[in-house]
N, C-alpha and C positions, 0 to 999 in steps of 0.2 A: 902367386905372381902369373902373369897371364904370357901366354906363348904366343908365337907368332907376331913380332913385334914389327912396326913399318918404321921407316924412315920420319923422323920428327918433323911433323907439319904445322900443326896446332894444337892447341889445348883449349879446353872450355872450362870457363871460370862459373861455377855455380851460383851466382847470384843474378839478380835483377836491380840491387841497390846500385843507384847511378854513384853515390860517393863511394861506396866499398869498390865499385869495379874500377873507377878514375884511380884510386889509391892500388889497388892489386896491380892494374897495368902499368903503372908507374914503378912499382916494385919489381915487376919483371922485365921492365925495359931493359934492352941490351943483353938479354937471356938467349936470345935466337929462338924465341917462340913466338908464334904468331896468336894471338889472343882472341879467342870469341868469347861469348858470354850467353846466358839464357836468353837474352833478347835475340839471338839468332836463332832461336829454336822455341818459337811463341806456343807451340803444342806441348812443350815440356811440362809435366805435372807439378803441382805445388807439394812441397813437401812440410808435412807437420813436425816442428823442432819438439819432439816431447821426449828427449833423452834426458839424463839425469847429470850427465857430464857433457862438457865441450866436444870431447872425443866423439861420444856417441851420436852427437847431432851432426858433426862434420861428417863422420863415416857415412851416415845415413843419408845424407844429401848427395854425397859424392857418389854412392851405390845407385841410388835411383837416377839420378842425371846422366852417369854414364852408360848406363843400361839404354835408357832414350836415345842419347846423341850417338852410341855406339864409338865413342872416342875418349881420349884419356881426358879425365875431369878431375879439378881442383876445386874443392869446396871447403870451407872454413867455417868454423863457429868461434866467436870469441865474445869477450865480455869482462866486466870490472868485478872484481873479488875485494870488498872490504872487510878487512879484520874484524872490526867492532861491531859489524852487522852480521856475524857469523856468516860470511863468505856472500852475502847478498850483495849486489844484485845477482851476480853469477850469470848462470844460462837463460836467467830471465831478463837480463841487462837490456835488450831492446824494447820490452814491454814491461819495464819496472813499474811504471805509473799507469799501467791498464791498456786495455786493447785501444787501438789508434792514438796512442799517445805519440808526442813529437819528443825531439831531443831536449829541447827545454823544459818539458813537462819532467823528465826522467831527472834531469839534473838539479830540478828544482825540489823533487821528492827526496833525492840523494842530501842535500845541504839541509834540507829541513831536519832529516833523522840524524844529521850530524851537527845540528844548531848546538852552539857551546862547545863541543868535545874539542880537548887539547889535542896538539898536532900528536901525540903519542897515541892517541885513537883514531887518528885519521890516515893511518897507513893503509894502503892499497895496492893492488897490483891488477893490470891488464893481462890476460891469458888469451892467446890465439892456437887453435889446433887447426891444421890444414890437411885434409886427407887426399890422398891421390887414388882413384879407382880408374880402371880400364876395361870398358863393357861389362860393367857390374861387378868386377873383381878386385880385390884389395892391391895396391900397390905398397903404399907406405903413408904413415901418418907422422907428421912433424908439429913439434909443439915450440911455441915462443913466449917467453915473459917479460914484463917489464914492472919493475918495483917503482912506487913512487909515493905520494900523498894526494888527498884531497884538498883542495884549497878552500877558502871561505866565502868565495863568489865566483861565478862564471867571468873569465878572462880571455881575451883573444876571440878571433873572427875565423882563424883557418881550421881546417878539419872539420870532424862533425862527431855524433854521439857525445861522449863524456870528454872529449879532448879539452873544452873550456874549463873543466875542474879537477883535470888531473895533473899533477907537477910530477915528472919523471924524476928519480935518483939523478943528483948531480948537477940539477938544474934549479932556477928560482921561477922560470915561466912555465907555463901550462903548455900542453901539447898544441893547444890552440894559438898560442903566441908565437911557438917556434916556426922557422921555416920549414916546409915539407922536406927537404932533404936530410935535415936533422932529424925530425920526427922519424921519416924512415929508417934511418939509422937505428934509433935507439928503440923503436917501438915493437911490441909484443907481436904484432902481424909482420913487420919488418924481418924480424929476426926467424919468424916461420916460413914466411914466403921466399927467404934467400936460399933457406934449406931445402925448401921445395923445389926452387929452380936447379938445385944442384941435383936432388934426386932425380928431377925430369931428364935433365941430360945423362944421367949415369943409366937410367931406366932404358932409353932408346940407344944409348951405346951399347947396352948389353952387359954392364958390368955388374 
């Protein structure tokens, strides 16, 4: 734990991805937190996500970014885990179809691998680990999960990533078909970020 805390003013979100940044800012809205991103720190080094787990990648990014910014920093790593594919795409979710692939490329590969699979083999979960670091030192890591299944074809235009092919438990629509407020309430990232917001307030309050 870092000593010498300062009054809460801002937090850096460790991402340059515009889609993720928009979602993270929406999730932290109302938490009394001024949100910056790596776009506000153009000289911040890029981090190779070579960890074997979501937590390892999230911690590595938060540690490096917080050292550079000298601010409390939140970095996350998230992805899709499909039981029938032995946990794939997992930590390789963003580059499942290869280097430079698009969201559509990843979804196409996933659906191709599951072609003809019954619902019992289409079970999946989204996982998000959010790590908080302050000036290179760990504060806390939070985890959120959302279980569901993979659809048979992409549906919907909202969201990003695997949202068009993921149907969360209790719904018949994909994340990409659901309103943002509904997705944020049930999603893996929503759960992790709400826990992170509580941790941030607690940290600065000295609890």
